[in-house]
C-alpha positions in Angstrom: 75.5 55.3 77.4 73.8 58.6 76.2 70.9 58.4 74.0 72.4 60.7 71.5 75.4 58.2 71.0 73.0 55.2 70.8 71.0 56.9 67.9 74.1 58.0 66.1 75.4 54.3 66.3 72.0 52.8 65.0 71.8 55.7 62.2 75.5 54.7 61.0 74.5 51.1 61.2 71.2 51.6 59.2 73.7 53.7 56.4 76.2 50.8 56.2 76.4 48.4 53.2 77.8 45.7 55.6 78.4 44.7 59.0 81.4 42.6 60.1 81.0 40.9 63.5 83.6 39.0 64.9 83.2 36.9 67.9 85.3 34.6 70.1 84.9 30.8 70.4 82.4 31.1 73.2 79.8 31.8 70.3 80.2 28.2 69.0 80.7 26.7 72.3 77.4 27.5 73.2 76.2 25.4 70.3 78.2 22.4 71.7 81.5 23.0 69.6 84.7 22.5 71.8 86.8 25.3 72.8 90.1 24.7 70.9 92.1 27.4 73.0 91.1 25.8 76.1 93.4 22.8 76.9 90.7 20.8 78.5 88.1 21.1 75.7 90.8 20.7 73.0 92.2 17.2 74.4 88.6 15.9 75.0 87.8 16.8 71.4 91.0 15.1 69.9 92.5 12.4 72.2 94.9 11.2 69.5 96.6 14.7 69.7 97.0 14.4 73.4 98.9 11.4 72.9 101.4 13.2 70.5 101.6 16.3 73.0 100.5 18.5 70.4 99.0 22.0 71.4 96.2 23.8 69.1 98.6 26.1 67.6 101.1 23.5 66.6 98.7 21.2 64.8 96.6 24.3 63.4 99.9 25.2 61.1 101.3 24.5 57.8 104.3 23.0 59.4 101.9 20.3 61.0 100.7 19.2 57.4 104.4 18.8 56.2 105.7 16.9 59.4 102.4 15.0 60.4 100.0 15.2 57.4 97.6 12.4 58.7 97.1 13.8 62.1 96.9 17.6 60.5 94.2 16.2 58.1 92.4 14.4 60.6 92.3 17.1 62.6 90.8 19.5 60.2 88.6 16.9 58.7 87.1 16.1 62.1 86.7 19.9 62.8 84.5 20.3 59.2 82.5 17.2 60.3 81.8 19.1 63.6 81.0 22.2 62.1 78.8 20.8 59.5 76.8 18.7 62.1 76.3 21.4 64.6 72.9 23.3 65.0 73.6 26.9 65.4 71.8 28.3 68.6 69.6 31.5 68.3 72.6 33.9 69.0 73.6 33.2 65.2 70.1 33.9 63.9 70.0 37.2 66.0 73.4 38.2 64.0 72.0 37.2 60.8 69.2 40.0 61.3 
């Protein structure tokens, strides 16, 4: 990448009030969180949903809370617990700087 483009990008970032960074599941996976889009990771994390033959997009929906509230709340409660107990890796600190 040309140096003038890099310098221009650095200057634009320095003038910004905020910066929004989006990242895929891989950032969390590196900290030990399961990959919810990957079938194997999802089933390992939620064996009860394997038995019910749910896919991620099916349980992560408003319809799931109406049709299967115990499973849906259990799924989200478990996820919340995972997120709260996971120690972020160094990449998260780099993004905060």
